[in-house]
LUMLUM-263862 format. One record per residue (C-alpha): x, y, z; residue in one letter. Coordinates in steps of 0.2 Angstrom, whole numbers, padded with zeros to 4 digits, always signed. Layout:
N
XYZA...
This chain:
143
+0172+0295-0092M+0166+0276-0087I+0183+0273-0082D+0183+0288-0070V+0165+0282-0062V+0171+0265-0060F+0187+0275-0050Q+0175+0282-0041L+0167+0267-0036I+0180+0259-0032T+0190+0272-0021F+0171+0274-0010F+0169+0257-0008M+0190+0255-0002L+0188+0270+0009I+0171+0269+0016N+0168+0255+0034K+0154+0241+0030F+0150+0239+0048E+0137+0225+0041Q+0158+0216+0033A+0158+0209+0050E+0139+0203+0051A+0134+0188+0050D+0118+0182+0040E+0118+0164+0053R+0116+0177+0067V+0094+0184+0065V+0093+0196+0080L+0082+0204+0093P+0069+0217+0089K+0068+0229+0102D+0059+0248+0100Q+0072+0255+0108L+0086+0248+0098A+0100+0265+0089A+0116+0264+0082P+0129+0273+0092P+0129+0288+0089L+0148+0289+0092V+0161+0277+0084H+0167+0265+0091R+0186+0269+0089Q+0192+0251+0100H+0181+0239+0096S+0178+0217+0090F+0163+0211+0085L+0156+0190+0092L+0142+0184+0082N+0132+0169+0091F+0119+0158+0082G+0114+0144+0078Y+0116+0135+0062L+0101+0138+0049R+0094+0130+0030D+0090+0142+0018Q+0073+0145+0026K+0080+0151+0040G+0075+0136+0050V+0085+0130+0062I+0094+0114+0060I+0106+0109+0079D+0103+0119+0092P+0120+0119+0100K+0122+0137+0097P+0140+0144+0089Y+0152+0158+0087F+0156+0162+0070F+0171+0168+0066F+0171+0170+0046G+0170+0150+0040D+0174+0142+0056E+0161+0141+0071R+0165+0137+0089A+0153+0132+0104E+0155+0145+0120L+0167+0133+0131A+0179+0134+0116S+0177+0153+0114V+0189+0159+0128R+0205+0156+0120S+0200+0168+0105R+0193+0180+0121L+0215+0179+0127R+0220+0181+0111Q+0211+0199+0107E+0213+0203+0124S+0231+0200+0122Q+0231+0209+0103Y+0227+0224+0113Y+0238+0222+0128K+0250+0223+0114T+0247+0237+0106T+0247+0247+0120G+0226+0250+0118T+0219+0251+0137D+0207+0236+0138L+0195+0248+0145A+0194+0257+0128E+0188+0242+0118I+0170+0237+0117T+0166+0221+0115V+0151+0221+0099E+0137+0206+0106I+0128+0201+0090R+0118+0187+0096A+0103+0177+0092D+0086+0182+0095A+0084+0163+0101E+0101+0161+0111V+0095+0157+0130P+0101+0176+0140T+0110+0164+0150G+0121+0158+0136L+0124+0178+0132V+0126+0183+0155Q+0138+0169+0153E+0152+0176+0138L+0149+0192+0146I+0156+0186+0164Q+0169+0173+0153M+0173+0194+0142C+0178+0198+0160Q+0189+0183+0167E+0205+0187+0172E+0218+0187+0159G+0205+0192+0147I+0197+0207+0156E+0187+0215+0143F+0175+0227+0155Q+0165+0237+0138R+0147+0226+0126F+0136+0232+0117A+0121+0222+0112L+0116+0223+0094K+0099+0222+0090A+0087+0228+0075T+0073+0240+0074Q+0057+0238+0077K+0048+0247+0066A+0032+0253+0077T+0015+0252+0073E+0002+0270+0073Y
């Protein structure tokens, strides 16, 4: 009986798509009352985590924001090549770039101008993404 339970747990863990799997704990999302999960599952999307190096207490230890790709980190200036690779991948697979959503998880402390610069970079010739979604945490309303 225990074997069956463990097999079911394993099965559901493997088939369940964890949205937070690509999330990075180094990115502290802004809080907003209007934040809500998307109503429709996005079929084609990729995630960009944009935040700061923090210590165990959550205090920023490096004032420069980075993009986090697993264990790697990159500055805004060096992300352009990764965006080109993503764009080329979707073009190679025959996916229309107008259908791709770039999901940006920007830390609450990242200046808005840098997020705008990232979006402009995504729209450059040779990259050409058109759809964007910014992630935020839902702010609890006080009664």
